[in-house]
PyMOL CGO cylinders between C-alpha atoms (Angstrom):
from pymol import cmd
from pymol.cgo import CYLINDER

trace = [
    CYLINDER, 205.88, -112.78, 128.95, 208.45, -110.01, 129.04, 0.3, 1, 1, 1, 1, 1, 1,
    CYLINDER, 208.45, -110.01, 129.04, 212.16, -110.82, 129.19, 0.3, 1, 1, 1, 1, 1, 1,
    CYLINDER, 212.16, -110.82, 129.19, 214.20, -109.77, 132.19, 0.3, 1, 1, 1, 1, 1, 1,
    CYLINDER, 214.20, -109.77, 132.19, 217.90, -109.05, 132.54, 0.3, 1, 1, 1, 1, 1, 1,
    CYLINDER, 217.90, -109.05, 132.54, 219.87, -109.87, 135.69, 0.3, 1, 1, 1, 1, 1, 1,
    CYLINDER, 219.87, -109.87, 135.69, 223.24, -108.14, 136.08, 0.3, 1, 1, 1, 1, 1, 1,
    CYLINDER, 223.24, -108.14, 136.08, 224.78, -108.55, 139.54, 0.3, 1, 1, 1, 1, 1, 1,
    CYLINDER, 224.78, -108.55, 139.54, 228.14, -106.99, 140.37, 0.3, 1, 1, 1, 1, 1, 1,
    CYLINDER, 228.14, -106.99, 140.37, 231.01, -109.47, 140.16, 0.3, 1, 1, 1, 1, 1, 1,
    CYLINDER, 231.01, -109.47, 140.16, 232.76, -108.04, 143.22, 0.3, 1, 1, 1, 1, 1, 1,
    CYLINDER, 232.76, -108.04, 143.22, 229.84, -106.86, 145.35, 0.3, 1, 1, 1, 1, 1, 1,
    CYLINDER, 229.84, -106.86, 145.35, 231.24, -106.25, 148.82, 0.3, 1, 1, 1, 1, 1, 1,
    CYLINDER, 231.24, -106.25, 148.82, 227.84, -106.98, 150.41, 0.3, 1, 1, 1, 1, 1, 1,
    CYLINDER, 227.84, -106.98, 150.41, 227.59, -110.51, 149.02, 0.3, 1, 1, 1, 1, 1, 1,
    CYLINDER, 227.59, -110.51, 149.02, 229.45, -113.29, 150.87, 0.3, 1, 1, 1, 1, 1, 1,
    CYLINDER, 229.45, -113.29, 150.87, 232.43, -114.70, 148.96, 0.3, 1, 1, 1, 1, 1, 1,
    CYLINDER, 232.43, -114.70, 148.96, 230.84, -118.14, 149.26, 0.3, 1, 1, 1, 1, 1, 1,
    CYLINDER, 230.84, -118.14, 149.26, 228.17, -117.12, 146.71, 0.3, 1, 1, 1, 1, 1, 1,
    CYLINDER, 228.17, -117.12, 146.71, 229.03, -118.46, 143.25, 0.3, 1, 1, 1, 1, 1, 1,
    CYLINDER, 229.03, -118.46, 143.25, 227.28, -115.99, 140.95, 0.3, 1, 1, 1, 1, 1, 1,
    CYLINDER, 227.28, -115.99, 140.95, 227.92, -118.06, 137.81, 0.3, 1, 1, 1, 1, 1, 1,
    CYLINDER, 227.92, -118.06, 137.81, 226.09, -121.04, 139.32, 0.3, 1, 1, 1, 1, 1, 1,
    CYLINDER, 226.09, -121.04, 139.32, 223.41, -118.79, 140.76, 0.3, 1, 1, 1, 1, 1, 1,
    CYLINDER, 223.41, -118.79, 140.76, 222.74, -117.14, 137.39, 0.3, 1, 1, 1, 1, 1, 1,
    CYLINDER, 222.74, -117.14, 137.39, 222.50, -120.55, 135.73, 0.3, 1, 1, 1, 1, 1, 1,
    CYLINDER, 222.50, -120.55, 135.73, 220.04, -121.69, 138.42, 0.3, 1, 1, 1, 1, 1, 1,
    CYLINDER, 220.04, -121.69, 138.42, 217.92, -118.55, 138.00, 0.3, 1, 1, 1, 1, 1, 1,
    CYLINDER, 217.92, -118.55, 138.00, 217.91, -119.02, 134.24, 0.3, 1, 1, 1, 1, 1, 1,
    CYLINDER, 217.91, -119.02, 134.24, 216.71, -122.61, 134.63, 0.3, 1, 1, 1, 1, 1, 1,
    CYLINDER, 216.71, -122.61, 134.63, 213.73, -121.32, 136.64, 0.3, 1, 1, 1, 1, 1, 1,
    CYLINDER, 213.73, -121.32, 136.64, 213.08, -118.29, 134.46, 0.3, 1, 1, 1, 1, 1, 1,
    CYLINDER, 213.08, -118.29, 134.46, 213.06, -119.02, 130.72, 0.3, 1, 1, 1, 1, 1, 1,
    CYLINDER, 213.06, -119.02, 130.72, 212.39, -115.33, 130.01, 0.3, 1, 1, 1, 1, 1, 1,
    CYLINDER, 212.39, -115.33, 130.01, 215.77, -114.33, 131.47, 0.3, 1, 1, 1, 1, 1, 1,
    CYLINDER, 215.77, -114.33, 131.47, 217.78, -112.61, 128.75, 0.3, 1, 1, 1, 1, 1, 1,
    CYLINDER, 217.78, -112.61, 128.75, 221.00, -114.09, 127.41, 0.3, 1, 1, 1, 1, 1, 1,
    CYLINDER, 221.00, -114.09, 127.41, 222.43, -110.61, 128.04, 0.3, 1, 1, 1, 1, 1, 1,
    CYLINDER, 222.43, -110.61, 128.04, 222.28, -111.32, 131.77, 0.3, 1, 1, 1, 1, 1, 1,
    CYLINDER, 222.28, -111.32, 131.77, 225.66, -111.73, 133.41, 0.3, 1, 1, 1, 1, 1, 1,
    CYLINDER, 225.66, -111.73, 133.41, 228.12, -110.51, 135.99, 0.3, 1, 1, 1, 1, 1, 1,
    CYLINDER, 228.12, -110.51, 135.99, 229.26, -106.90, 135.69, 0.3, 1, 1, 1, 1, 1, 1,
    CYLINDER, 229.26, -106.90, 135.69, 233.04, -107.40, 135.47, 0.3, 1, 1, 1, 1, 1, 1,
    CYLINDER, 233.04, -107.40, 135.47, 235.10, -105.63, 138.13, 0.3, 1, 1, 1, 1, 1, 1,
    CYLINDER, 235.10, -105.63, 138.13, 232.01, -104.00, 139.66, 0.3, 1, 1, 1, 1, 1, 1,
    CYLINDER, 232.01, -104.00, 139.66, 231.45, -103.39, 143.33, 0.3, 1, 1, 1, 1, 1, 1,
    CYLINDER, 231.45, -103.39, 143.33, 227.95, -102.90, 144.78, 0.3, 1, 1, 1, 1, 1, 1,
    CYLINDER, 227.95, -102.90, 144.78, 227.59, -99.37, 143.41, 0.3, 1, 1, 1, 1, 1, 1,
    CYLINDER, 227.59, -99.37, 143.41, 229.44, -100.03, 140.12, 0.3, 1, 1, 1, 1, 1, 1,
    CYLINDER, 229.44, -100.03, 140.12, 232.05, -97.33, 140.75, 0.3, 1, 1, 1, 1, 1, 1,
    CYLINDER, 232.05, -97.33, 140.75, 234.62, -98.43, 138.15, 0.3, 1, 1, 1, 1, 1, 1,
    CYLINDER, 234.62, -98.43, 138.15, 234.28, -96.62, 134.82, 0.3, 1, 1, 1, 1, 1, 1,
    CYLINDER, 234.28, -96.62, 134.82, 234.94, -99.78, 132.80, 0.3, 1, 1, 1, 1, 1, 1,
    CYLINDER, 234.94, -99.78, 132.80, 232.18, -101.57, 134.73, 0.3, 1, 1, 1, 1, 1, 1,
    CYLINDER, 232.18, -101.57, 134.73, 229.80, -98.66, 134.14, 0.3, 1, 1, 1, 1, 1, 1,
    CYLINDER, 229.80, -98.66, 134.14, 230.57, -98.80, 130.41, 0.3, 1, 1, 1, 1, 1, 1,
    CYLINDER, 230.57, -98.80, 130.41, 229.93, -102.55, 130.32, 0.3, 1, 1, 1, 1, 1, 1,
    CYLINDER, 229.93, -102.55, 130.32, 226.64, -102.15, 132.18, 0.3, 1, 1, 1, 1, 1, 1,
    CYLINDER, 226.64, -102.15, 132.18, 225.47, -99.25, 130.01, 0.3, 1, 1, 1, 1, 1, 1,
    CYLINDER, 225.47, -99.25, 130.01, 226.25, -101.22, 126.86, 0.3, 1, 1, 1, 1, 1, 1,
    CYLINDER, 226.25, -101.22, 126.86, 224.37, -104.29, 128.16, 0.3, 1, 1, 1, 1, 1, 1,
    CYLINDER, 224.37, -104.29, 128.16, 221.32, -102.26, 129.16, 0.3, 1, 1, 1, 1, 1, 1,
    CYLINDER, 221.32, -102.26, 129.16, 221.24, -100.52, 125.76, 0.3, 1, 1, 1, 1, 1, 1,
    CYLINDER, 221.24, -100.52, 125.76, 221.48, -103.88, 123.96, 0.3, 1, 1, 1, 1, 1, 1,
    CYLINDER, 221.48, -103.88, 123.96, 218.74, -105.33, 126.17, 0.3, 1, 1, 1, 1, 1, 1,
    CYLINDER, 218.74, -105.33, 126.17, 216.41, -102.39, 125.52, 0.3, 1, 1, 1, 1, 1, 1,
    CYLINDER, 216.41, -102.39, 125.52, 217.07, -102.65, 121.78, 0.3, 1, 1, 1, 1, 1, 1,
    CYLINDER, 217.07, -102.65, 121.78, 216.19, -106.34, 121.90, 0.3, 1, 1, 1, 1, 1, 1,
    CYLINDER, 216.19, -106.34, 121.90, 212.86, -105.46, 123.52, 0.3, 1, 1, 1, 1, 1, 1,
    CYLINDER, 212.86, -105.46, 123.52, 212.11, -102.95, 120.80, 0.3, 1, 1, 1, 1, 1, 1,
    CYLINDER, 212.11, -102.95, 120.80, 212.93, -105.42, 118.02, 0.3, 1, 1, 1, 1, 1, 1,
    CYLINDER, 212.93, -105.42, 118.02, 210.78, -108.18, 119.52, 0.3, 1, 1, 1, 1, 1, 1,
    CYLINDER, 210.78, -108.18, 119.52, 207.54, -106.24, 118.94, 0.3, 1, 1, 1, 1, 1, 1,
]
cmd.load_cgo(trace, "trace")
């Protein structure tokens, strides 16, 4: 089973404000044991991740996730 990483935008303008992403991520993780611990909300990110700091965070997370895949072989 391959791990997956879930990284929704914390301030996605297309997601209703009633959605609690922290609870939703925890629920998904309970159903999907292969979900990476690197999963999490992209801080300050809108739907298209326009903010440079959010892009940096996301790029760093993706790089760490890919490295973890390489080291698990």
